[in-house]
N, C-alpha and C positions, 0 to 999 in steps of 0.2 A: 788038347789032352798035355796035362802035367807030367813031365819027366825031369830028371836030375839033369839031362844032357842039354834040354831047350835053355836058349838065352832069354833074359829077361825082355829084350827089344822084340824078338819073336813072339813071345807069350802076349805083350802089348799090341803087337801088329796084328794078331789074330783077333784079340777081342781088348778093346780100349778100356773097358771096365777094369782090368787088370791095374791100369795105372793108379786109380785111386787106392788099391792094396799098397802099390810100392810107394804112393807118397805117404801113406799113413806110417810106412817104417823107414821113411826117409831114405829109400833106395832110388838112386837115379836110374831112369828107365830110358831116357833119351841118349844123353852124351856117352853114358857108359853103359848102354844097353846091351853091349855084347858080351856080359857076364851071365852066369847062371846064378841061381838065387842063393846056393851056398857060397860062391865067391862072393856076392853083394853082402852077406851076413857075416863074413869071415871076420871083419874087424868092427862089426857092430856087437851091441847087447841082446840082439832080437833072436828068438827061437826060431830056426829054420822051419819048424813042423807049424807054428802059428801061421808064418806067411802062407804056407801050402794051404792051411784050414781056411783061411780068408779067400784064398783064390778057388778053392772048390766051392764054397758058399756063392760068390757071385756068379759061377758056372751054373748054378741052377736056376738063377733068376733069368726073366726074361730080358734079353737085350735089345735096347732101342737104339744102340749106337750105329753110326753109319760105317759099313764094311769098307774102309779104304784101301784094305788090302785087295779088294777085288777090281778097284777103278784102273781103266787105262792110265798109262803114266803122263800122257799129255794132258789129260784132265785132272790128274792129282797135281801136277806142276802148275796148271792154272788155278786150282783151288788153294793151293799154298800161297801163291802171289797175290790172289784177290782177297784172301781171308786174312791169312797171317801177317803177310809183308804189308798190307795195308793198314793192319791193328797196331804194327809197330809205328808207321810212319804217324798214325792219327794220335796215338796215345804219348808218344815221346815228347813231344813239344810242349802238351799240357802238364805232363809230369815234371818236367825241368822247370818249367814256370811254377808250379808248387812248390817244389823242393826249395827253389831260391827262396821265395817268400818265406817258407819254414825257417831256413837258415838267419833270416833277418830277424824274424819275430821270437823264434825259440832256440836259437843257436847258443845263446849264453846258457841257458839250462840244459841243452841236449847237445853238446858238441858233436855227438856221433852224426849229426844230420850233416855236417860238413862232408864227412867222409861217404856217406850214403849218396849226397849229390855228386859229388866227384865220380864215384863208381858209377852211378846211373847215366852221368853223362857222356863218359867213356863208352859205355855199352852202346847208348843210342847211336853215337857217330860211327863205332865200328860195326854195328847191325845195319847202319845205312848203305856203308860201302859193301858189306857182305851181300846184301839183297840185290845191289845193283850188278855184283858179278854173276849172281844166280840169274837175275833176269836178262841180262844182256849175253851171256856165255853160255852157262850150264843147262839153263831149261829150254833154250832154243834149240840145242843141240839133240835133248832128248826128245823133243817134239819132231826134230828132222828125222830121228832114228824110227819113232813111231810111225810117221809118214811112209817113211820108205820101205818098212816092214808090210804095212798094209797094201803098199803098191806093187810089191816084191821087188822093189829096186835096191841098187847098191848104195852105199853112202861114200863119198870121200873120207879120207884120213883128218880129222880137225887138226887145226895147228897146235893144239896143246898134247897132241899124241894119241891118247886116250881117255876116255871119260873118267877114268880112275884117278887122274892127276887133279882135275877140278874138284872131284869128290873129296879126294884127301885133304886139300886146302879147306873145303868147306867144313869138313868134320872137325879138323883142327881148329878152326874158328868156333864152331859151336861149344868146343870143350872151354875155350876161353871165356865165352859167356856163361856156361853153365857154372864154372868156378866163381865168375865174378859175382853171379847172383847168390850162389852160397853165401859169401862174405856179407852181402846185403841182408840177405835174411838172418843172419847171425847178428849184425848190427841193429836190426829191427825187433830183435827178438820174436824171430818168426812172425813179423807184422803185427805184434802186439803194442798198439799205441800206449803211451804214457798215461797217467791219469789226469794231468793238466792239459791232455791235447785239446785243441781247439777243434771245430767243425773241419777246417781244411786239412788239418794234421791227420784226422780220423781217414778222411776220404782219400788223401794220398797215400796212406799205407794200404788201404784196400786196393788201390789202382795198383800199387807196385806189386801186390801179392797176384792180382789178376794177369798183370804183365808177366810174372815168373810163369804162372801157370799156362798162360797162351804159349808162351815161349817154348815151355817143356812139349807141349802136345806139337807146334811148329817143328822144333828139331825131331822128335820121333818120327813124323810124317816123311822128315827127308831120311834121317840116318837109317831107320828102321824099315823103311819101305821103298822110298823113291828111289835113293841111290843104289842099293843092293841091285833092284830090279833093272835099273839102267845098266848097271855094269854086266849083268846077265844078257840084257838085250844085245848089248854092243857086241859081246861074244858069238851073237846068231849070225852076224855079216861076213 
């Protein structure tokens, strides 16, 4: 249900089709999903009524999307790791290779490629460390809480104090990556390759765009569903 009080993240958590509307208006639904539509449109030239109209239209269509909002938290954590973490791992190396090749072949005519390569390489390195922290610390604790709740058991206080501590850190790191990809999108003219682009150039830009889209869904699942529910679950012990 669309109301002015609901946040963008809540809308996408309820129906992921809403993400396509927010992408259309270049509204960040993952890292900045805690805003209302009015707040998100405040500094943009978009008409709030148009955004609501598009959201209402997708609400009339039959949804084939997975309802991640209804999933158990341990299953959702596994899904994020095996789907999105693996995607980052598998595609980062290939993209860095392609970008380095583009710099050598096209860098003289397109110097922006050097900055794009630098930014993506930094992102890949930071995401690798970020995902390990989730896989070794945060996700195991979430799964431990789920198991304890199912068995009616209590849990020991974790060394990090409360789940809100690592969650806050992960969300801060998500924001950094979201902002980094905003710069990459601008440098690539929203992934529109130039007229003299070779096949590798075209494939690389498409892969970068796909990488950003996957990262948005990845961050959305954590920021708007997994993390808030983990915080609420911890309060029940």
